[in-house]
N, C-alpha and C positions, 0 to 999 in steps of 0.2 A: 399440437405442438407440445413437446416435452417441457416441463417446468424445471428450471435449474435453480440450485441453491444460490441465493444472492452472494456474489463475491467468488463463486467457484472458479471463474476465469482468472482471478487474481493470482493464484498459485503459479500460473504460467508466465507472469510478467517479470521482466528484468527489473533491476533496481531503478534504472532510469525511467522505464515505462511507468512503474508504480508511482514514482515521485512526481512525474509529469501529470499523471491522472489525479494524484492527491492535490497538487497545486490547482488544477482545474476545478476540482470539487470545492475546495476552500473558496476559490473565487466566486463560484456560483452561490455558495452559502452567504458569503459576505455581500454580494450584490442584492440579496433579498428578492422578494417578489415570487418566490416559489410557494406552492401550497404546503400545508403542514405535512401532508403525506409525502410529497416530493422531498421536502427538507429532511424528514426522517430517513428516507431512503438514501439521500446524499450523505447524511451523517454516518449511517451504517457503512456505506461504501468507503467513506473517508477513514473510518476506524479500521476497516479491513486493509485498506491500502497502507495506512501508517504501520500496521502490524507487519505487513509484508516487507516494507522498507526496513523495519527494525530487524527482521529475520535476516535480510541480506547483510545489514551492517554487522550483526552479531557473527555471522559466518565469516565475514572479512576479518573481524577482530580475532577470531579463533585461528584463522589461517596465518595472520601476522604473528600471533603469539607462538604458534607452532614453528614458523620459520625462524623466529628469534632464538628458539630453544635448540635448533639444529646447528651442529658445527658446520663451518664453511669449508 
């Protein structure tokens, strides 16, 4: 089986999918009970998901700014 880079599937997620997965990751971390290794993996995935959400939001901000600058 080919090894994939952690979070490589994240780039294909929509904002809603990334946000939903981030909420699930936070919930699992808050619930506790995970091993240190699993907790670190969840944390890293959560960081990548948060970054993806921010990329989507920044793109939306830029599109809104561009739309405001265009004459009607």
